[in-house]
N, C-alpha and C positions, 0 to 999 in steps of 0.2 A: 422439397429436395428428397423427400422420402428417407430421411435419416433420423435416427433416434438420439439426437443430441438433446440432452435435458439439463445440462449444467454448464456454468461458466466458472472457471477456477477463480480463487480469491486473488491471485496475482493479476489476472485479466481485469477483474473488477476494480482493483486498485489502480491499474494503469488507466482504465477508462474514466475513473473518478477524477483523475488528475489531468485529463486531456481536455483541451478547450473546445473541441468540435466546431471548427470554422464552418463546416457544412451543415451544422445544426442537427436536428433529429434524423434527417435523411442519411447523413453520414454515419450516425450510430447504427441505423438499420442496415446500411451496406456493410459495415464492419461485422455485425452479427451474422449477416447472411454469408459473408466470406468465411467467418469462423466455422459456421455449420458446414459449408461446402468442403472446407479443407480438413475438418476434424476427422481423424481416423476412428474415434471412439464416441463416447457419450458426453464428453466434456470438452468445451472450447478452452484450449490452453494458449499461452503466450505465443507459441510458435505459429498459430493460425492468424495472428494479428498482422496488419500491414507493418512493414519495416519501420516506418516513422513513429508508430506508436510503440512497437516492440522495443525500440531503442530509447524510448522516453524514460529517462531515469533522472529527473531533476527534482530538486527540492522546491516545493511550492509553499507559499505563504498565503494562507487563507484567512479572511476575516472571521472572527468568532462573534456571533450575535451582533453583527453590524459594526464591529470595532476591530482595530488592528490588535493582534495578540501581543502580550508583553514578551520580553526576552525570556522570562521565567517560564511562561506557558510554552514557548517554542522549545526550550530545553526539555521540559516535561514530555512534550510530544516526541522529541528526538529519542529520549531515553526509552519511552514506550515502544517506539519503532525498532530500536536496536534490540530490546528484549524480545519482541515478537519475532524478529529475524533469527534469533538464536534459540528459539524455543523456550524462552523465559529462563535461560541459564544465567543466573546472576554472576557467576564467576566469569563466564565468557563475555557477557555484556560489560562487566567492569574492565576487562582487558581491552576490549574494543574502544570503550570510552576513555581509556587512559587514566582510570581512577582505581582505588582499591575497593574491595567489596563493602567495607564499612561505609565509605563515602557514598557508594551506590545505595546502600540500605538507608542512609540518612536522607538522601534525595527522594527515594521512594516513599519513605515515611512522611516527609514534608508534604508530598503530593497525595497522601492517602492511598498509595499503591503498595504498601508493604505487605498486604495480605494476599496479593495475587501471586 
């Protein structure tokens, strides 16, 4: 396509990681080709994805090392996701989670995330 697209945004990578790809690897190739064709710059962004993937914003539950994760592991993943969404602002994350900062700190410490 003679375009200098050299990156895929983290948001696009996250959406693609959670997509089931019913069309298998060919579908992935088509999605990337579309992203390159529609990208106005050097980075494929969410806006260049097909609408069904762009609108994909579901919570997925994935097996960890071949087993179903515990509720505690799922809570930890959710806390990490909220923190990453707010730039690791513990105050804002605590507000979103509906807990106080001390409770958030305890949860992070329990999971070994208090140093991040």
